C-alpha positions in Angstrom: 57.4 121.9 -48.6 53.8 121.6 -49.8 51.2 119.2 -48.3 51.5 116.7 -51.2 55.3 116.5 -50.9 54.9 116.0 -47.1 52.5 113.2 -47.6 54.8 111.5 -50.1 57.7 111.8 -47.8 55.7 110.3 -44.8 54.5 107.4 -46.9 58.0 106.8 -48.3 59.5 106.7 -44.8 56.7 104.4 -43.6 57.2 102.0 -46.5 61.0 102.0 -45.8 60.4 101.2 -42.1 58.0 98.4 -42.9 60.5 96.9 -45.4 63.3 97.1 -42.8 61.1 95.4 -40.2 60.1 92.6 -42.6 63.7 91.9 -43.5 64.6 91.8 -39.8 61.8 89.4 -39.0 62.8 87.1 -41.9 66.4 87.1 -40.9 65.5 86.3 -37.2 63.2 83.4 -38.3 65.9 82.0 -40.5 68.4 82.3 -37.6 66.0 80.6 -35.1 65.6 77.6 -37.5 69.4 77.3 -37.9 70.6 74.3 -35.9 74.1 74.2 -34.3 76.0 71.9 -32.1 76.1 74.5 -29.3 72.3 74.9 -29.7 71.9 71.1 -29.2 74.0 71.3 -26.0 71.8 74.2 -24.7 68.6 72.3 -25.5 69.9 69.1 -23.9 71.0 71.0 -20.7 67.5 72.6 -20.5 66.0 69.1 -20.4 68.1 67.8 -17.5 66.0 66.2 -14.8 63.1 65.6 -17.1 61.5 62.1 -17.5 62.4 59.4 -20.1 59.5 57.9 -21.9 60.2 55.3 -24.7 59.2 56.5 -28.1 58.8 60.2 -27.3 60.6 63.2 -28.7 59.7 66.3 -26.6 55.9 65.9 -26.2 54.2 66.9 -23.0 53.3 63.9 -20.9 49.6 63.4 -20.6 47.2 60.5 -19.8 46.3 60.4 -23.6 50.0 60.2 -24.6 50.6 57.4 -22.1 47.6 55.4 -23.4 48.8 55.9 -27.0 52.3 54.7 -26.1 51.0 51.7 -24.2 49.1 50.7 -27.3 51.9 51.3 -29.7 54.7 49.9 -27.5 53.1 47.2 -25.3 56.4 45.5 -24.5 57.9 48.8 -23.2 54.8 50.2 -21.4 53.4 46.9 -20.0 56.0 47.1 -17.3 55.4 48.4 -13.8 58.2 50.9 -14.2 55.7 53.3 -15.8 53.4 53.2 -12.7 54.9 56.6 -11.7 53.8 58.2 -15.1 51.0 60.2 -13.5 53.5 62.1 -11.4 55.3 63.1 -14.7 52.2 64.5 -16.5 52.8 68.0 -17.6 56.5 67.6 -18.2 58.3 67.3 -21.5 59.4 63.7 -22.1 62.1 62.2 -24.4 63.8 58.9 -25.2 67.4 58.9 -26.3 67.0 59.7 -30.0 64.0 61.8 -29.1 66.2 64.3 -27.2 68.1 65.0 -30.5 64.9 64.9 -32.6 63.1 67.4 -30.3 65.9 69.9 -30.7 65.9 69.4 -34.5 62.1 69.9 -34.6 62.0 72.8 -32.1 61.0 76.2 -33.5 63.4 78.1 -31.3 65.5 75.5 -29.4 64.1 76.7 -26.0 63.3 74.5 -23.0 59.6 74.5 -23.5 59.3 76.0 -27.1 57.1 74.7 -29.8 58.1 71.4 -31.4 56.9 70.5 -34.9 57.6 66.8 -35.6 59.3 66.1 -38.9 60.3 69.7 -39.4 63.7 70.9 -40.7 63.7 67.8 -42.9 64.8 65.6 -39.9 63.0 62.2 -39.8 61.6 60.4 -36.8 64.1 57.7 -36.3 66.0 55.4 -34.0 69.4 55.8 -32.4 70.9 53.2 -34.7 69.3 54.7 -37.9 70.4 58.2 -36.8 74.0 56.9 -36.6 73.8 54.9 -39.8 72.6 58.0 -41.7 75.4 60.2 -40.5 78.0 61.1 -43.1 80.7 62.2 -40.6 81.3 59.7 -37.9 84.0 57.7 -36.2 85.2 55.4 -33.5 84.8 56.8 -30.0 88.6 56.8 -29.7 88.7 59.5 -32.4 86.1 61.7 -30.8 86.7 65.4 -31.7 86.3 67.9 -28.9 83.2 69.5 -30.5 80.2 70.3 -28.3 77.0 68.9 -29.7 78.6 65.8 -31.4 76.2 62.9 -31.0 77.4 59.6 -29.4 76.2 56.1 -30.2 76.2 52.6 -28.9 73.8 49.9 -30.0 70.2 51.3 -29.6 71.3 54.4 -27.7 72.4 58.0 -28.4 73.6 60.9 -26.3 74.9 64.4 -26.7 78.6 65.2 -26.1 78.7 68.5 -24.3 82.5 68.7 -24.0 85.3 68.1 -21.4 84.3 64.4 -21.1 80.7 65.0 -20.3 77.5 63.7 -22.0 73.8 64.5 -21.7 71.6 61.5 -22.4 68.0 60.4 -21.9 69.3 57.3 -20.1 66.1 55.4 -19.3 62.9 55.7 -17.3 64.7 55.1 -14.0 67.1 57.9 -14.7 65.5 60.4 -17.0 67.6 63.0 -18.8 71.0 63.1 -17.0 74.6 64.3 -17.3 77.1 61.5 -17.3 80.8 60.9 -17.8 81.9 59.9 -21.3 84.2 57.2 -19.9 81.5 55.4 -18.1 78.9 55.3 -20.9 80.1 52.4 -23.0 79.9 54.7 -26.1 81.2 53.1 -29.3 81.0 55.9 -31.9 80.6 59.6 -32.4 78.7 61.3 -35.3 77.7 64.6 -36.6 73.9 64.9 -36.7 72.8 65.7 -40.3 71.4 69.2 -40.4 73.5 70.6 -37.5 76.3 73.1 -38.1 79.4 72.3 -36.1 
């Protein structure tokens, strides 16, 4: 093999390797943005024990965020129940619908991964609007045994994780907790638009 042929061979192999790496990266990115019911369950579990803050969807608690929320939601944040907020600074915070939104907007679905609000075509919404916009839904008595199905009662949402258990951002007093399906007062189930079940 002469020198020119060797150079052509080396360049050809290098280009083939670069193309293969590029395809692998594109496929991995596409897979990481794919949202599944089991992925929602994993994300919800990773948030157990974290604080509940009204009007949040996975942000990190800071004094600036608290001041903004107090201005935006004075009826919710004027209460003394948020006096403990400084002890929660630095933690990821959610409200009930925000727990689902944060997963939908997460880049990789991890406990502390990047969240891009409004991404994946999923709107910032309320628990009632999330339920109303769902195409597949039903009465709680017809709940399918599918992990990641969302649960609804008036002005509240949770994530069914299977075997009669739910993860919900229950309220400021409780934070993100695991509860029993039977004790939650749930009225409906629904498949979150954009999640594969």
